[in-house]
N, C-alpha and C positions, 0 to 999 in steps of 0.2 A: 504494500500500500504506500509505503514512503520512499521506496527506491525510485528516483526520478529517471525514467527512460525517455522523457519528452519534456517539452516546456510546460510551465504550470497550467496553461489553458488546456492543453491536451490531456494532462494528468487529471485535471478536474473533470473533464468530459468522461474519461475512462472510469473514474471513481463513481461519478453519477450514474453511469451505465450499470455498474454493479448494483447500485441501489435500485435501479429500475427493474433489473431482472430477478432480484432476490425473491419477490413474491410469486414468481412463476412456479407452477406445480412441478415442472420438470427440472427445477434448479434447487440444489442444496449447496449453499455457499457457506463454508466455514473458514474462519480466519484464525490463525495461530497468533495470539498476542505475544508481545515481547516478554511478558512476565510468565509465560507458560514454562513449566518444568519440561525440559527437552530430554526425554528418556530415549526417544527414537528420532534420529535426524540423519536421513540419507545424505550423501555427499552430492548426488546428482538429481536432476529433475526426472520424474518418471510419471507415467500415466498408465493406470490399470484400466484396460478397456472392458474386460470381462474375465471369465476364468480360463480363457485360452491364450491371452496375449497381454503383455505389458510392453510399453515403449519407454526406453531409457535414453535421455539426451545427455551426451557428454560434450566436451569442448569441440570435438572434431567429428562426431558421428552420432547417428541415431541407431539404437540397437533394439531389435525386436526380440523379446524374451518369450519363449513358448514352452520351456521345460517346466513340468508341474512343480518340481521342488523349488525352482527359482521363482515361479509365479507365486508360490506360497510365501516366500520371503517378501516379495513386493506387497502382497495382500496384507501381511502382518505390519509392514512399515506404514502402509496407508491407514490401517486401523489405528495404529499408534498416533499418527498425525491427526486423524479425525477426532480422536479422544482429547487431544490437546486443544483443539479448535473451539471457538465460540460461534454460536449461530444466532439467528433472529435479531432481537433488539441489541444484544451485546455486539454482534458483528456490525450491525448498522451504525452503532455508536463509534466503533473504530474507524469505519469508512468516513463518517462525518468529521471525525477529528482529523483524519488525514487531509480531507478537503480544506478544513479550516487552517491547517498548517501551511497550505499553499498560498493563502491570502495574506 
């Protein structure tokens, strides 16, 4: 939320978009606060699509993981991150605070 990848106007737009999509039934948006106890923290970005594939992004490559044992590792990591996250009003408050910090 606070890592600036664009100018403040673009960042505000992106953060406001998160606020706009949060109420959608198909969206579950969790935010890990700075104060969360980090018991699980993977070094790379990853996306778990379903129980057949995860995609891992490294500096130089995108890796498709399909081995069940490795998929289970990513599913556990995701569950740990999801447990640290806040949702609903608490997530909305963090997004609004990030918008306010840009002004």
